[in-house]
TIKE-327873 format. One record per atom (N, C-alpha, C): residue number from 1; residue in one letter; atom name; x, y, z. Coordinates in steps of 0.05 Angstrom, whole numbers. Last residue first. Example, Ala and Ser with C-alpha at 12.3 -4.5 7.8 and 13.67 -1.06 7.14 Angstrom:
2,S,N,257,-45,142 $
2,S,CA,273,-21,143 $
2,S,C,258,1,157 $
1,A,N,264,-114,156 $
1,A,CA,246,-90,156 $
1,A,C,264,-66,156 $
//
This chain:
290,X,N,313,-204,309 $
290,X,CA,311,-223,291 $
290,X,C,272,-228,291 $
289,X,N,359,-141,291 $
289,X,CA,335,-152,294 $
289,X,C,339,-191,294 $
288,X,N,417,-141,277 $
288,X,CA,411,-158,303 $
288,X,C,380,-156,313 $
287,X,N,433,-111,231 $
287,X,CA,452,-140,245 $
287,X,C,436,-140,268 $
286,X,N,398,-84,234 $
286,X,CA,396,-106,214 $
286,X,C,408,-118,214 $
285,X,N,397,-37,270 $
285,X,CA,366,-51,267 $
285,X,C,375,-80,254 $
284,X,N,457,-23,251 $
284,X,CA,449,-38,288 $
284,X,C,424,-49,279 $
283,X,N,442,2,212 $
283,X,CA,445,-14,217 $
283,X,C,450,-37,228 $
282,X,N,376,30,220 $
282,X,CA,393,26,220 $
282,X,C,412,10,222 $
281,X,N,310,46,222 $
281,X,CA,327,16,209 $
281,X,C,355,30,200 $
280,X,N,282,51,283 $
280,X,CA,302,66,263 $
280,X,C,312,45,252 $
279,X,N,211,41,296 $
279,X,CA,245,14,301 $
279,X,C,257,47,275 $
278,X,N,154,36,346 $
278,X,CA,172,44,326 $
278,X,C,203,39,322 $
277,X,N,100,7,350 $
277,X,CA,134,-2,355 $
277,X,C,134,17,333 $
276,X,N,32,-1,388 $
276,X,CA,49,17,374 $
276,X,C,76,17,374 $
275,X,N,-36,-39,399 $
275,X,CA,4,-46,398 $
275,X,C,18,-15,377 $
274,X,N,-84,-38,432 $
274,X,CA,-70,-27,405 $
274,X,C,-44,-28,413 $
273,X,N,-101,-114,462 $
273,X,CA,-97,-79,465 $
273,X,C,-76,-63,435 $
272,X,N,-148,-165,422 $
272,X,CA,-116,-152,443 $
272,X,C,-108,-118,438 $
271,X,N,-186,-168,400 $
271,X,CA,-173,-180,418 $
271,X,C,-160,-172,448 $
270,X,N,-139,-167,327 $
270,X,CA,-173,-180,347 $
270,X,C,-168,-180,378 $
269,X,N,-88,-126,336 $
269,X,CA,-102,-147,336 $
269,X,C,-132,-158,349 $
268,X,N,-73,-74,316 $
268,X,CA,-99,-72,327 $
268,X,C,-103,-102,323 $
267,X,N,-12,-44,307 $
267,X,CA,-18,-76,298 $
267,X,C,-50,-77,325 $
266,X,N,14,-1,275 $
266,X,CA,9,10,294 $
266,X,C,-6,-22,283 $
265,X,N,88,30,263 $
265,X,CA,70,7,266 $
265,X,C,50,13,285 $
264,X,N,142,66,233 $
264,X,CA,123,62,262 $
264,X,C,101,45,249 $
263,X,N,213,72,223 $
263,X,CA,188,58,208 $
263,X,C,169,52,239 $
262,X,N,247,102,181 $
262,X,CA,252,111,204 $
262,X,C,211,92,211 $
261,X,N,326,109,152 $
261,X,CA,295,108,149 $
261,X,C,280,106,190 $
260,X,N,379,147,170 $
260,X,CA,364,108,173 $
260,X,C,332,123,161 $
259,X,N,412,193,116 $
259,X,CA,402,177,150 $
259,X,C,384,158,141 $
258,X,N,374,247,74 $
258,X,CA,396,229,92 $
258,X,C,401,214,106 $
257,X,N,337,241,58 $
257,X,CA,339,240,41 $
257,X,C,374,238,53 $
256,X,N,290,194,97 $
256,X,CA,296,217,94 $
256,X,C,322,223,80 $
255,X,N,231,158,104 $
255,X,CA,255,154,86 $
255,X,C,270,182,90 $
254,X,N,189,128,134 $
254,X,CA,198,161,120 $
254,X,C,221,144,126 $
253,X,N,132,86,136 $
253,X,CA,161,79,137 $
253,X,C,166,112,120 $
252,X,N,81,61,172 $
252,X,CA,94,81,157 $
252,X,C,119,74,166 $
251,X,N,18,18,172 $
251,X,CA,53,22,170 $
251,X,C,55,37,153 $
250,X,N,-26,-11,219 $
250,X,CA,-19,22,201 $
250,X,C,10,13,197 $
249,X,N,-82,-56,224 $
249,X,CA,-55,-39,227 $
249,X,C,-46,-13,206 $
248,X,N,-141,-59,220 $
248,X,CA,-122,-77,235 $
248,X,C,-86,-67,250 $
247,X,N,-202,-31,203 $
247,X,CA,-175,-31,200 $
247,X,C,-156,-45,227 $
246,X,N,-249,-85,195 $
246,X,CA,-243,-58,196 $
246,X,C,-206,-64,196 $
245,X,N,-312,-112,169 $
245,X,CA,-284,-110,161 $
245,X,C,-274,-83,185 $
244,X,N,-371,-113,192 $
244,X,CA,-348,-135,167 $
244,X,C,-319,-135,161 $
243,X,N,-361,-76,226 $
243,X,CA,-370,-103,246 $
243,X,C,-352,-133,215 $
242,X,N,-316,-18,229 $
242,X,CA,-336,-38,221 $
242,X,C,-343,-64,233 $
241,X,N,-274,14,233 $
241,X,CA,-276,3,259 $
241,X,C,-312,-16,258 $
240,X,N,-215,41,194 $
240,X,CA,-241,31,210 $
240,X,C,-249,18,229 $
239,X,N,-203,105,188 $
239,X,CA,-184,77,210 $
239,X,C,-213,68,205 $
238,X,N,-214,122,133 $
238,X,CA,-192,108,137 $
238,X,C,-196,86,161 $
237,X,N,-294,92,138 $
237,X,CA,-266,121,138 $
237,X,C,-239,114,140 $
236,X,N,-333,74,115 $
236,X,CA,-317,73,104 $
236,X,C,-297,104,111 $
235,X,N,-350,46,158 $
235,X,CA,-340,26,142 $
235,X,C,-326,46,116 $
234,X,N,-361,83,215 $
234,X,CA,-345,52,215 $
234,X,C,-335,35,192 $
233,X,N,-349,151,187 $
233,X,CA,-353,133,187 $
233,X,C,-345,109,194 $
232,X,N,-317,196,155 $
232,X,CA,-326,172,139 $
232,X,C,-344,155,148 $
231,X,N,-266,209,190 $
231,X,CA,-287,222,182 $
231,X,C,-317,212,154 $
230,X,N,-230,186,220 $
230,X,CA,-248,167,217 $
230,X,C,-272,187,209 $
229,X,N,-156,180,221 $
229,X,CA,-183,187,202 $
229,X,C,-201,186,208 $
228,X,N,-106,150,229 $
228,X,CA,-127,149,247 $
228,X,C,-156,160,241 $
227,X,N,-77,171,174 $
227,X,CA,-87,136,189 $
227,X,C,-114,132,204 $
226,X,N,-69,219,204 $
226,X,CA,-91,218,171 $
226,X,C,-95,183,174 $
225,X,N,-33,212,245 $
225,X,CA,-57,230,253 $
225,X,C,-78,219,224 $
224,X,N,15,192,209 $
224,X,CA,5,184,234 $
224,X,C,-23,190,236 $
223,X,N,28,232,178 $
223,X,CA,15,200,162 $
223,X,C,-3,195,186 $
222,X,N,53,272,212 $
222,X,CA,23,275,199 $
222,X,C,8,245,185 $
221,X,N,92,239,241 $
221,X,CA,70,245,257 $
221,X,C,41,247,236 $
220,X,N,128,236,194 $
220,X,CA,115,214,211 $
220,X,C,86,215,219 $
219,X,N,105,298,143 $
219,X,CA,126,265,172 $
219,X,C,115,246,179 $
218,X,N,107,330,94 $
218,X,CA,101,306,113 $
218,X,C,119,296,135 $
217,X,N,125,408,92 $
217,X,CA,122,371,90 $
217,X,C,117,359,104 $
216,X,N,45,420,87 $
216,X,CA,72,409,81 $
216,X,C,102,413,91 $
215,X,N,-11,418,113 $
215,X,CA,3,433,109 $
215,X,C,34,409,107 $
214,X,N,-60,383,80 $
214,X,CA,-53,388,104 $
214,X,C,-34,408,93 $
213,X,N,-100,391,30 $
213,X,CA,-95,413,43 $
213,X,C,-85,403,71 $
212,X,N,-89,343,2 $
212,X,CA,-80,374,-15 $
212,X,C,-88,387,6 $
211,X,N,-86,296,37 $
211,X,CA,-57,300,37 $
211,X,C,-53,329,22 $
210,X,N,-139,300,45 $
210,X,CA,-123,308,63 $
210,X,C,-93,315,56 $
209,X,N,-149,294,-7 $
209,X,CA,-163,312,3 $
209,X,C,-141,319,27 $
208,X,N,-136,234,-12 $
208,X,CA,-138,258,-26 $
208,X,C,-142,284,-13 $
207,X,N,-173,207,36 $
207,X,CA,-141,212,46 $
207,X,C,-125,235,19 $
206,X,N,-231,224,19 $
206,X,CA,-215,221,40 $
206,X,C,-190,235,41 $
205,X,N,-229,187,-38 $
205,X,CA,-232,214,-35 $
205,X,C,-227,233,-7 $
204,X,N,-210,134,-17 $
204,X,CA,-203,151,-30 $
204,X,C,-204,196,-30 $
203,X,N,-256,121,23 $
203,X,CA,-224,133,28 $
203,X,C,-205,142,10 $
202,X,N,-298,123,-29 $
202,X,CA,-294,144,4 $
202,X,C,-274,146,4 $
201,X,N,-278,87,-60 $
201,X,CA,-289,108,-61 $
201,X,C,-284,128,-46 $
200,X,N,-284,37,-17 $
200,X,CA,-257,55,-32 $
200,X,C,-255,72,-44 $
199,X,N,-338,36,-3 $
199,X,CA,-316,40,14 $
199,X,C,-300,55,-4 $
198,X,N,-365,29,-50 $
198,X,CA,-369,53,-33 $
198,X,C,-342,63,-15 $
197,X,N,-333,1,-99 $
197,X,CA,-345,6,-77 $
197,X,C,-343,23,-72 $
196,X,N,-343,-17,-169 $
196,X,CA,-339,10,-149 $
196,X,C,-338,11,-114 $
195,X,N,-344,-74,-209 $
195,X,CA,-354,-49,-193 $
195,X,C,-341,-33,-173 $
194,X,N,-307,-69,-246 $
194,X,CA,-330,-82,-260 $
194,X,C,-348,-56,-236 $
193,X,N,-259,-45,-267 $
193,X,CA,-268,-23,-259 $
193,X,C,-300,-34,-252 $
192,X,N,-228,-62,-309 $
192,X,CA,-225,-75,-293 $
192,X,C,-248,-64,-274 $
191,X,N,-231,-19,-350 $
191,X,CA,-253,-37,-357 $
191,X,C,-249,-57,-331 $
190,X,N,-188,10,-336 $
190,X,CA,-201,16,-333 $
190,X,C,-233,-7,-331 $
189,X,N,-137,11,-356 $
189,X,CA,-147,-4,-346 $
189,X,C,-172,-10,-329 $
188,X,N,-128,68,-378 $
188,X,CA,-123,43,-398 $
188,X,C,-135,14,-393 $
187,X,N,-136,100,-342 $
187,X,CA,-151,97,-362 $
187,X,C,-153,74,-369 $
186,X,N,-120,79,-276 $
186,X,CA,-104,88,-298 $
186,X,C,-130,82,-320 $
185,X,N,-140,68,-222 $
185,X,CA,-143,94,-236 $
185,X,C,-131,94,-259 $
184,X,N,-189,14,-196 $
184,X,CA,-161,20,-218 $
184,X,C,-163,53,-230 $
183,X,N,-197,12,-128 $
183,X,CA,-204,12,-159 $
183,X,C,-175,17,-179 $
182,X,N,-172,10,-78 $
182,X,CA,-187,-12,-79 $
182,X,C,-193,-9,-111 $
181,X,N,-136,68,-65 $
181,X,CA,-151,42,-50 $
181,X,C,-147,17,-65 $
180,X,N,-78,113,-71 $
180,X,CA,-93,91,-82 $
180,X,C,-104,73,-57 $
179,X,N,-43,184,-73 $
179,X,CA,-54,154,-61 $
179,X,C,-70,137,-77 $
178,X,N,11,223,-66 $
178,X,CA,3,202,-77 $
178,X,C,-21,186,-71 $
177,X,N,56,274,-75 $
177,X,CA,34,260,-63 $
177,X,C,25,242,-81 $
176,X,N,122,309,-99 $
176,X,CA,95,309,-94 $
176,X,C,72,283,-75 $
175,X,N,169,276,-132 $
175,X,CA,158,292,-124 $
175,X,C,118,307,-121 $
174,X,N,161,227,-160 $
174,X,CA,190,243,-152 $
174,X,C,185,262,-132 $
173,X,N,132,170,-183 $
173,X,CA,130,200,-162 $
173,X,C,148,205,-152 $
172,X,N,105,133,-237 $
172,X,CA,126,140,-225 $
172,X,C,125,176,-207 $
171,X,N,61,77,-258 $
171,X,CA,70,108,-255 $
171,X,C,86,106,-229 $
170,X,N,46,28,-286 $
170,X,CA,67,29,-259 $
170,X,C,69,65,-268 $
169,X,N,1,-26,-303 $
169,X,CA,7,6,-313 $
169,X,C,30,12,-280 $
168,X,N,-21,-87,-341 $
168,X,CA,-16,-67,-322 $
168,X,C,1,-45,-320 $
167,X,N,-39,-151,-368 $
167,X,CA,-38,-123,-372 $
167,X,C,-38,-108,-344 $
166,X,N,-41,-211,-368 $
166,X,CA,-12,-191,-369 $
166,X,C,-13,-161,-377 $
165,X,N,-94,-219,-355 $
165,X,CA,-84,-220,-388 $
165,X,C,-56,-208,-381 $
164,X,N,-116,-159,-315 $
164,X,CA,-118,-183,-329 $
164,X,C,-104,-183,-349 $
163,X,N,-75,-112,-275 $
163,X,CA,-103,-115,-290 $
163,X,C,-98,-154,-291 $
162,X,N,-40,-78,-227 $
162,X,CA,-38,-98,-245 $
162,X,C,-70,-110,-244 $
161,X,N,-11,-19,-214 $
161,X,CA,-35,-32,-214 $
161,X,C,-38,-52,-238 $
160,X,N,28,10,-170 $
160,X,CA,32,-11,-203 $
160,X,C,3,-18,-194 $
159,X,N,86,65,-166 $
159,X,CA,45,53,-167 $
159,X,C,40,20,-185 $
158,X,N,139,84,-130 $
158,X,CA,128,73,-153 $
158,X,C,94,63,-145 $
157,X,N,168,141,-104 $
157,X,CA,158,121,-102 $
157,X,C,137,112,-131 $
156,X,N,244,161,-95 $
156,X,CA,217,163,-117 $
156,X,C,199,143,-98 $
155,X,N,295,160,-66 $
155,X,CA,277,175,-77 $
155,X,C,256,186,-89 $
154,X,N,284,110,-28 $
154,X,CA,298,145,-19 $
154,X,C,290,165,-35 $
153,X,N,227,77,-47 $
153,X,CA,250,85,-39 $
153,X,C,268,105,-20 $
152,X,N,166,47,-43 $
152,X,CA,191,84,-46 $
152,X,C,203,63,-41 $
151,X,N,99,22,-78 $
151,X,CA,131,14,-69 $
151,X,C,150,35,-58 $
150,X,N,44,-7,-78 $
150,X,CA,56,20,-75 $
150,X,C,79,5,-63 $
149,X,N,-2,-42,-119 $
149,X,CA,20,-49,-100 $
149,X,C,37,-15,-102 $
148,X,N,-53,-77,-131 $
148,X,CA,-47,-51,-121 $
148,X,C,-26,-60,-111 $
147,X,N,-75,-143,-170 $
147,X,CA,-65,-127,-151 $
147,X,C,-60,-88,-157 $
146,X,N,-89,-208,-204 $
146,X,CA,-91,-170,-203 $
146,X,C,-94,-165,-173 $
145,X,N,-22,-236,-213 $
145,X,CA,-57,-238,-211 $
145,X,C,-58,-203,-206 $
144,X,N,20,-228,-274 $
144,X,CA,13,-229,-245 $
144,X,C,-14,-220,-233 $
143,X,N,39,-224,-322 $
143,X,CA,32,-241,-317 $
143,X,C,26,-245,-287 $
142,X,N,90,-173,-311 $
142,X,CA,67,-187,-329 $
142,X,C,61,-217,-316 $
141,X,N,117,-160,-262 $
141,X,CA,96,-149,-265 $
141,X,C,89,-165,-288 $
140,X,N,187,-178,-284 $
140,X,CA,172,-181,-248 $
140,X,C,138,-175,-254 $
139,X,N,186,-169,-326 $
139,X,CA,194,-194,-316 $
139,X,C,186,-197,-290 $
138,X,N,189,-118,-339 $
138,X,CA,164,-133,-359 $
138,X,C,171,-160,-336 $
137,X,N,222,-103,-294 $
137,X,CA,185,-93,-303 $
137,X,C,170,-108,-314 $
136,X,N,270,-84,-297 $
136,X,CA,264,-105,-285 $
136,X,C,232,-115,-293 $
135,X,N,271,-29,-284 $
135,X,CA,287,-38,-309 $
135,X,C,288,-69,-317 $
134,X,N,243,-19,-235 $
134,X,CA,236,-10,-261 $
134,X,C,248,-27,-296 $
133,X,N,269,-43,-206 $
133,X,CA,247,-50,-204 $
133,X,C,234,-45,-227 $
132,X,N,322,-13,-201 $
132,X,CA,318,-33,-200 $
132,X,C,300,-47,-214 $
131,X,N,285,34,-185 $
131,X,CA,303,42,-207 $
131,X,C,307,10,-220 $
130,X,N,276,25,-132 $
130,X,CA,246,30,-148 $
130,X,C,276,35,-175 $
129,X,N,320,-17,-100 $
129,X,CA,312,1,-114 $
129,X,C,288,7,-126 $
128,X,N,340,-73,-96 $
128,X,CA,345,-56,-69 $
128,X,C,329,-22,-83 $
127,X,N,306,-139,-102 $
127,X,CA,319,-111,-113 $
127,X,C,322,-93,-92 $
126,X,N,295,-183,-78 $
126,X,CA,311,-180,-97 $
126,X,C,317,-160,-110 $
125,X,N,253,-186,-36 $
125,X,CA,281,-197,-30 $
125,X,C,310,-195,-58 $
124,X,N,220,-155,-45 $
124,X,CA,235,-140,-23 $
124,X,C,266,-161,-22 $
123,X,N,200,-173,-89 $
123,X,CA,210,-144,-94 $
123,X,C,224,-139,-73 $
122,X,N,180,-233,-69 $
122,X,CA,198,-222,-87 $
122,X,C,211,-203,-89 $
121,X,N,141,-206,-31 $
121,X,CA,162,-218,-16 $
121,X,C,184,-222,-49 $
120,X,N,96,-171,-71 $
120,X,CA,122,-168,-47 $
120,X,C,154,-180,-34 $
119,X,N,81,-227,-94 $
119,X,CA,100,-206,-99 $
119,X,C,117,-186,-86 $
118,X,N,86,-289,-69 $
118,X,CA,89,-261,-57 $
118,X,C,93,-239,-77 $
117,X,N,30,-332,-111 $
117,X,CA,62,-329,-100 $
117,X,C,64,-300,-98 $
116,X,N,9,-336,-181 $
116,X,CA,10,-340,-151 $
116,X,C,34,-344,-132 $
115,X,N,0,-334,-228 $
115,X,CA,31,-316,-222 $
115,X,C,23,-314,-197 $
114,X,N,-48,-339,-273 $
114,X,CA,-22,-337,-264 $
114,X,C,-10,-321,-248 $
113,X,N,-123,-331,-251 $
113,X,CA,-92,-321,-265 $
113,X,C,-71,-332,-263 $
112,X,N,-159,-344,-220 $
112,X,CA,-156,-357,-241 $
112,X,C,-133,-355,-256 $
111,X,N,-161,-303,-177 $
111,X,CA,-146,-324,-165 $
111,X,C,-139,-344,-196 $
110,X,N,-195,-272,-198 $
110,X,CA,-168,-261,-204 $
110,X,C,-149,-287,-180 $
109,X,N,-242,-294,-202 $
109,X,CA,-227,-289,-226 $
109,X,C,-192,-278,-224 $
108,X,N,-257,-300,-151 $
108,X,CA,-248,-322,-171 $
108,X,C,-241,-319,-192 $
107,X,N,-256,-246,-137 $
107,X,CA,-241,-259,-121 $
107,X,C,-233,-285,-137 $
106,X,N,-269,-196,-187 $
106,X,CA,-273,-217,-160 $
106,X,C,-257,-232,-158 $
105,X,N,-256,-132,-179 $
105,X,CA,-253,-161,-199 $
105,X,C,-249,-184,-178 $
104,X,N,-248,-95,-149 $
104,X,CA,-270,-87,-172 $
104,X,C,-275,-109,-183 $
103,X,N,-207,-86,-115 $
103,X,CA,-226,-107,-108 $
103,X,C,-251,-106,-126 $
102,X,N,-150,-120,-104 $
102,X,CA,-161,-104,-126 $
102,X,C,-187,-111,-131 $
101,X,N,-126,-95,-46 $
101,X,CA,-124,-116,-61 $
101,X,C,-148,-96,-83 $
100,X,N,-53,-69,-34 $
100,X,CA,-87,-74,-31 $
100,X,C,-91,-87,-52 $
99,X,N,12,-66,-9 $
99,X,CA,-6,-70,-26 $
99,X,C,-26,-74,-18 $
98,X,N,84,-49,-1 $
98,X,CA,53,-53,8 $
98,X,C,42,-55,-7 $
97,X,N,150,-32,6 $
97,X,CA,124,-42,0 $
97,X,C,99,-52,12 $
96,X,N,212,-8,4 $
96,X,CA,179,-13,15 $
96,X,C,168,-27,2 $
95,X,N,286,-16,10 $
95,X,CA,258,-8,-15 $
95,X,C,240,-22,4 $
94,X,N,323,-10,37 $
94,X,CA,309,6,37 $
94,X,C,285,15,26 $
93,X,N,359,-55,41 $
93,X,CA,375,-43,18 $
93,X,C,353,-9,14 $
92,X,N,340,-84,71 $
92,X,CA,354,-75,84 $
92,X,C,372,-53,76 $
91,X,N,268,-75,65 $
91,X,CA,285,-88,61 $
91,X,C,315,-77,69 $
90,X,N,193,-87,90 $
90,X,CA,218,-73,75 $
90,X,C,250,-82,85 $
89,X,N,133,-95,78 $
89,X,CA,152,-101,85 $
89,X,C,175,-79,79 $
88,X,N,61,-127,88 $
88,X,CA,78,-104,77 $
88,X,C,113,-111,82 $
87,X,N,41,-178,82 $
87,X,CA,25,-156,79 $
87,X,C,41,-130,65 $
86,X,N,54,-253,80 $
86,X,CA,65,-225,93 $
86,X,C,49,-195,72 $
85,X,N,5,-293,110 $
85,X,CA,31,-290,94 $
85,X,C,40,-260,96 $
84,X,N,-56,-331,97 $
84,X,CA,-32,-325,110 $
84,X,C,-17,-306,92 $
83,X,N,-112,-333,88 $
83,X,CA,-99,-312,76 $
83,X,C,-79,-304,84 $
82,X,N,-154,-360,121 $
82,X,CA,-152,-365,103 $
82,X,C,-132,-352,84 $
81,X,N,-107,-344,193 $
81,X,CA,-135,-349,178 $
81,X,C,-134,-355,151 $
80,X,N,-68,-349,214 $
80,X,CA,-81,-361,226 $
80,X,C,-107,-352,209 $
79,X,N,-26,-294,201 $
79,X,CA,-30,-313,212 $
79,X,C,-51,-311,221 $
78,X,N,9,-238,160 $
78,X,CA,-18,-249,175 $
78,X,C,-21,-282,190 $
77,X,N,71,-191,182 $
77,X,CA,46,-217,165 $
77,X,C,16,-231,180 $
76,X,N,102,-144,164 $
76,X,CA,76,-156,189 $
76,X,C,73,-172,153 $
75,X,N,183,-146,161 $
75,X,CA,147,-140,151 $
75,X,C,131,-161,175 $
74,X,N,246,-137,131 $
74,X,CA,224,-141,151 $
74,X,C,196,-132,150 $
73,X,N,298,-177,98 $
73,X,CA,261,-152,87 $
73,X,C,254,-167,127 $
72,X,N,353,-182,66 $
72,X,CA,333,-194,80 $
72,X,C,315,-167,83 $
71,X,N,357,-207,-7 $
71,X,CA,360,-183,11 $
71,X,C,345,-194,40 $
70,X,N,395,-269,-13 $
70,X,CA,375,-246,-17 $
70,X,C,377,-230,-2 $
69,X,N,421,-312,15 $
69,X,CA,425,-303,-20 $
69,X,C,408,-292,-32 $
68,X,N,413,-315,60 $
68,X,CA,442,-308,49 $
68,X,C,441,-306,26 $
67,X,N,354,-297,86 $
67,X,CA,368,-324,75 $
67,X,C,389,-303,63 $
66,X,N,317,-274,143 $
66,X,CA,335,-274,127 $
66,X,C,342,-303,119 $
65,X,N,253,-239,161 $
65,X,CA,262,-258,132 $
65,X,C,292,-245,128 $
64,X,N,222,-219,218 $
64,X,CA,248,-208,205 $
64,X,C,248,-248,187 $
63,X,N,161,-195,235 $
63,X,CA,179,-226,228 $
63,X,C,202,-213,208 $
62,X,N,102,-185,275 $
62,X,CA,119,-180,257 $
62,X,C,156,-200,249 $
61,X,N,40,-211,264 $
61,X,CA,60,-210,273 $
61,X,C,79,-192,257 $
60,X,N,-32,-221,273 $
60,X,CA,-13,-200,258 $
60,X,C,5,-203,271 $
59,X,N,-84,-253,280 $
59,X,CA,-72,-255,285 $
59,X,C,-42,-233,266 $
58,X,N,-157,-262,253 $
58,X,CA,-136,-267,251 $
58,X,C,-115,-257,270 $
57,X,N,-201,-229,244 $
57,X,CA,-208,-265,241 $
57,X,C,-183,-284,247 $
56,X,N,-232,-189,226 $
56,X,CA,-220,-182,248 $
56,X,C,-215,-219,252 $
55,X,N,-219,-176,154 $
55,X,CA,-232,-185,176 $
55,X,C,-212,-194,200 $
54,X,N,-191,-115,144 $
54,X,CA,-193,-150,128 $
54,X,C,-204,-152,158 $
53,X,N,-142,-69,120 $
53,X,CA,-161,-70,138 $
53,X,C,-174,-104,123 $
52,X,N,-83,-28,141 $
52,X,CA,-88,-54,130 $
52,X,C,-121,-60,142 $
51,X,N,-56,32,105 $
51,X,CA,-80,23,130 $
51,X,C,-91,-2,118 $
50,X,N,9,58,98 $
50,X,CA,-19,35,90 $
50,X,C,-30,24,112 $
49,X,N,57,89,67 $
49,X,CA,39,88,89 $
49,X,C,13,72,83 $
48,X,N,118,139,53 $
48,X,CA,88,119,47 $
48,X,C,77,103,74 $
47,X,N,162,186,39 $
47,X,CA,140,172,62 $
47,X,C,122,154,55 $
46,X,N,226,211,18 $
46,X,CA,203,192,18 $
46,X,C,187,192,35 $
45,X,N,263,279,7 $
45,X,CA,263,242,15 $
45,X,C,230,228,6 $
44,X,N,249,323,22 $
44,X,CA,266,315,6 $
44,X,C,277,286,1 $
43,X,N,207,326,46 $
43,X,CA,230,339,53 $
43,X,C,253,327,52 $
42,X,N,164,309,24 $
42,X,CA,178,296,47 $
42,X,C,200,299,52 $
41,X,N,153,342,-14 $
41,X,CA,135,340,4 $
41,X,C,133,329,18 $
40,X,N,203,347,-39 $
40,X,CA,206,381,-30 $
40,X,C,162,363,-9 $
39,X,N,199,280,-45 $
39,X,CA,215,317,-56 $
39,X,C,212,322,-40 $
38,X,N,135,245,-41 $
38,X,CA,167,251,-45 $
38,X,C,174,276,-49 $
37,X,N,96,209,-6 $
37,X,CA,103,226,-10 $
37,X,C,128,238,-25 $
36,X,N,37,160,-6 $
36,X,CA,52,169,3 $
36,X,C,67,205,-14 $
35,X,N,-19,111,7 $
35,X,CA,-8,140,13 $
35,X,C,15,139,15 $
34,X,N,-76,63,21 $
34,X,CA,-43,70,2 $
34,X,C,-39,98,2 $
33,X,N,-119,22,46 $
33,X,CA,-120,49,27 $
33,X,C,-81,55,28 $
32,X,N,-154,-41,33 $
32,X,CA,-131,-26,48 $
32,X,C,-132,-3,29 $
31,X,N,-204,-94,43 $
31,X,CA,-193,-68,31 $
31,X,C,-162,-52,41 $
30,X,N,-241,-133,52 $
30,X,CA,-214,-133,44 $
30,X,C,-196,-116,38 $
29,X,N,-295,-115,46 $
29,X,CA,-279,-131,72 $
29,X,C,-255,-133,71 $
28,X,N,-298,-107,-13 $
28,X,CA,-299,-83,19 $
28,X,C,-283,-95,43 $
27,X,N,-318,-139,-25 $
27,X,CA,-292,-132,-28 $
27,X,C,-275,-114,-5 $
26,X,N,-372,-149,-23 $
26,X,CA,-367,-155,-12 $
26,X,C,-330,-162,-9 $
25,X,N,-396,-87,-45 $
25,X,CA,-379,-101,-46 $
25,X,C,-371,-112,-28 $
24,X,N,-440,-26,-74 $
24,X,CA,-433,-43,-38 $
24,X,C,-412,-65,-58 $
23,X,N,-415,18,-111 $
23,X,CA,-443,-8,-106 $
23,X,C,-432,-18,-82 $
22,X,N,-403,73,-170 $
22,X,CA,-413,59,-130 $
22,X,C,-432,33,-135 $
21,X,N,-391,96,-202 $
21,X,CA,-405,63,-211 $
21,X,C,-397,56,-182 $
20,X,N,-392,152,-198 $
20,X,CA,-411,138,-214 $
20,X,C,-428,110,-219 $
19,X,N,-361,167,-167 $
19,X,CA,-382,149,-159 $
19,X,C,-401,140,-174 $
18,X,N,-318,181,-200 $
18,X,CA,-322,151,-183 $
18,X,C,-342,145,-181 $
17,X,N,-325,247,-216 $
17,X,CA,-344,209,-235 $
17,X,C,-335,182,-224 $
16,X,N,-299,263,-180 $
16,X,CA,-323,264,-180 $
16,X,C,-332,246,-207 $
15,X,N,-237,248,-195 $
15,X,CA,-240,242,-173 $
15,X,C,-273,243,-169 $
14,X,N,-240,272,-245 $
14,X,CA,-231,245,-242 $
14,X,C,-242,236,-217 $
13,X,N,-238,315,-226 $
13,X,CA,-265,312,-246 $
13,X,C,-257,293,-250 $
12,X,N,-189,334,-197 $
12,X,CA,-222,331,-182 $
12,X,C,-236,316,-197 $
11,X,N,-130,321,-199 $
11,X,CA,-152,313,-223 $
11,X,C,-187,323,-220 $
10,X,N,-91,320,-174 $
10,X,CA,-91,335,-195 $
10,X,C,-106,336,-201 $
9,X,N,-99,268,-136 $
9,X,CA,-98,293,-120 $
9,X,C,-94,323,-144 $
8,X,N,-102,229,-168 $
8,X,CA,-119,239,-167 $
8,X,C,-126,274,-141 $
7,X,N,-56,231,-221 $
7,X,CA,-52,229,-195 $
7,X,C,-81,243,-184 $
6,X,N,-64,182,-281 $
6,X,CA,-69,217,-267 $
6,X,C,-69,208,-236 $
5,X,N,-7,141,-298 $
5,X,CA,-35,151,-302 $
5,X,C,-42,174,-273 $
4,X,N,36,119,-347 $
4,X,CA,26,139,-324 $
4,X,C,3,148,-322 $
3,X,N,64,68,-356 $
3,X,CA,53,78,-367 $
3,X,C,53,92,-346 $
2,X,N,111,6,-384 $
2,X,CA,104,28,-378 $
2,X,C,90,53,-365 $
1,X,N,116,-48,-407 $
1,X,CA,86,-33,-410 $
1,X,C,93,-14,-390 $
//
């Protein structure tokens, strides 16, 4: 079931309607902001970004996953908390996958759905491009637990919303910019917005504004500046410093029309100095990185 849902950058009336459902929510403790650009807005390639927000109760590490039967992929993993594992990654064929919590559906309801397991890991291990994912979408996306997932290759961005009972929607972006936080944007899935968190709405409004008003084309430096934005205070900004939840990492992959992609990762592990690392995802990287 392939559907296209509206780009909030192009629909301010929809943005203004979202706060009607606002409420405080424990889901805001486990939140993320996703944004991306493709085509002319990304100098002919793509650029994709995630700010990961979570309770500061664990450590994040970068690891390479290698298995001769599947594609190698490099990702950010959480370890030492109650929800460890892969949180975002990029594979050797250039497919990047980032995720965000479907915070409008209670965790107990999400967990009761079938489809347990890492969708990110399955995509990175088995697919080389967005087109391959689209061709296999019913197999990949149906009967998954509620989630939001954004992926990119050299040519396009895919935005996936998974609801309940096997319902999902996919948006394809080949030109322009797009953003997502922790509530559903697809009208056909709007019934799953039981409560839209104030933070989710504020972060989506802010990143949409920055994408619409900033000079183009975008590059890693521009997205890195956006990731650090603190316009809306400790709990509702893109880079959150609140007590209950805070931004623990920034993940940006810029893939040009030609040549190697570049990855920039910022990790703000609790109790440790913030660390920024950059990688050129060329053939040598995939051969030597452990």
